[in-house]
N, C-alpha and C positions, 0 to 999 in steps of 0.2 A: 503494499500500499504506498503512498505519497502522504505524509506526515505534512500537513498547513501549515505555511508559512503566514503569519500573522502580520497587518500593518495598523497605520494610525487607527482605520477603522474600528470601531470595537464592536466584535462577532468571535464568535466560535463555529470553528464545522460540528456536527454531529456526534457525539461523544462513543457513538456507536462502532464510527468509524477510527478508532484508536489502532493502534499495533499491538502485537503478544504484549507488550511489557504495562501496556494504557496508556502509551503514550499519544497523544492530540494532537497537541501543535506548537509551533517554536516561533517566539517574539511577541511583538506587542509591549508593555508596560504594566506595573503592577498598579495603575490607576482606580479608586473608588469604582466607576461604573465599569470598569473591567473586571475586578474580581467579583461585587456582585454579580454582574452577570454570568460570569466563570462556574460563581456556587449554583446559581440558578441551575445552568445548563449543566450540573453533577459531574464537573470538571473542577482540579485545584492546581495553584504552582509549588513547581519543587525547586528549581536553579533559578539565578538571576543574569547568570552570562554564559548564553542569553536565556530569556526565561520560559522554561518548559511548563505544558499545560497536561494534566492527567486527567484519568480517567480509568481507572485500573477493574479488574473483572476477574477474580471476586472484589466486591468492597466490602470493609470492613465496617460492621455498627455494633453500637450497644441496643439490643432490646431494653429498652427502660423498666420496665418490670423486672429482669431479670438479673440484673447485674447481682455479679457475688461475692460477698462478705465470708472471707472469712474467718476462723477461729481468732488468728492472730491479729488481722483487720477490727474484728469484733472488739477485744479487749482493747486496744487502741480507742477506737472511739470510747466505749464506754469511759476510758481513763480522759477522755475532752483534753487531751494532751495539744491543742492547738486551737488560737483564736482564729474562725473563718469570717473572712469578708465577701463582698461583691464589687469588685469595677475600684477598686481603692489603689491598684498599684498596675493597672495595666500594662506601662511600659517594663517596669519592673518584673513585672515573669516573665515575658518575651526575653527581656535580659535573662533574666535566669535560665529559660531552656533553650538562648544559643551558648554559655557560656560553658567550656570544657566542663566536664565532668569527669570521676573515673570508668573508664573502658567507653570514653569520647571523646578523643580531642579536636571533632571538626562536627560542625551543625550545619544545616543546610539554612537556619535560621540567620541572614545575613544582616548589616546595617539597613540595606533596601527592603526588607521585607518589613523590618521592625519601624521604619518610617511609612511606608504602607499601610501597616495593619493599628498604628494606633492614628493614623488621621479615618480609618475605616473606626476605631473606639470612638473617637471625636462625632461621626457621623452617628455613632448610637449602633451600630452592625457589630461589633468587635467587641466581647466581654471577658473579666477574669475573675479568677476565684482564687483569694489568696488563703494561706494557712500562717498563722505568727505564732511566732513564742516570745512574749514579749514584744516589743517594737522590733525585732526581726522578723525580714520576712522567710519562711522555712522551706516553702513552696506553694506551686500555683501551679496552676491551668489555663491555657485562654481557646479562643473560639471564636467561630462566627457563625451570629443568628440572625435569620428573613422566615419570618414566620412562625409556623410551627418547627423549625428544620436549626439544628444546630451541627457545626462541624468542630466539632474535637481537634485542634490544630497540633500543641504539642503540651507537654507539662511538666515540672520538674523537683527535683528536692534538695534541703542541705541538710535535712534534717531526717532522722529513718522515718518511713512510711508518710512524712508530710504528703507527695504526690497523690498517694492514693487515699488519703483522706480528705483531700480535696478535688477527686474524682467523684468520691463516692458524694460528697453535697452537694457536686455540681447536677447527677443522678438525679436529689434529691429533689433540688429548685426546678429542673426540666420537668421532672413530673409532676410536682407543686403549677406551673405555670402550664402545663396540656402542650409538649410539646409532642411533637411525635416521629420525629427520627432525629438519632442522636449518632453522627456517622464518624469514623475514624479512621478513613480514609483505606488501613493499613492494619491487617492483624498482627500484634508484637506479643511475644511471650506472655508479658505481662498482661495488657489487655485480654488476654486468651484466658489467663491463670482466673479474671473478673469477671468473665462471662461472654465477653465478646465473641462477636458471629463473623462468618463472611456470608452473604449471600449476592447473587447474580447481578451483573450491571444492571439488565433488563429490568428485574424487581429492585432494584435500590432506586433507579430513573420511576418505578411507578410511584412508589411511596417517596419520593423525591416533591413530586408532581402534589402530591396528596398534602403531603406537611406544606408548603411553598404557600398554599391557597389559607390554611389553617390558620386563625389571626389567634396569634400570643404574643403578647410583650415577655422581655425577657427581664 
């Protein structure tokens, strides 16, 4: 297949035409209108030089009523080790996700991504959930919300279990707000342990359309 090359016009090809790895298009920019159209189309960016746009098949999601709380995570939650906030430190959460960590010397979250998603945050579409120990940011998670759809982008921790606690509270928040779809893009060992599952791109796109039409506020 031929990968689409984007120009200044804000548009995307059908994600069903992605290659075997899920690459849909190359080029364009990380402007707010293009990012929002990408998420509405079932597509997300992964690199900046050049900008690449992806829609993998299968697609990973959390079913909001099936999040798995292990006994160890349950003990941490009962101890209330962290103070949890929403949208109190969006840029700091992104910077935490971008910082080197054990087993991760590099990240796809470049300064260009941070600036682009901070602009989405200012527009009311990107959100963060933070875990604090005292005045120190111990962990967090961020993503993009449109209608009843939430795309989880990345999470980090500086204290043991802080990212899992942040994820648990995010799932609870999305359930309270009646969100329909929690996209996590690609399944990892950790998200699989917590109940993440793969669904086909076809099913994902159908559920995405339903979620986008569902009125929700984050």
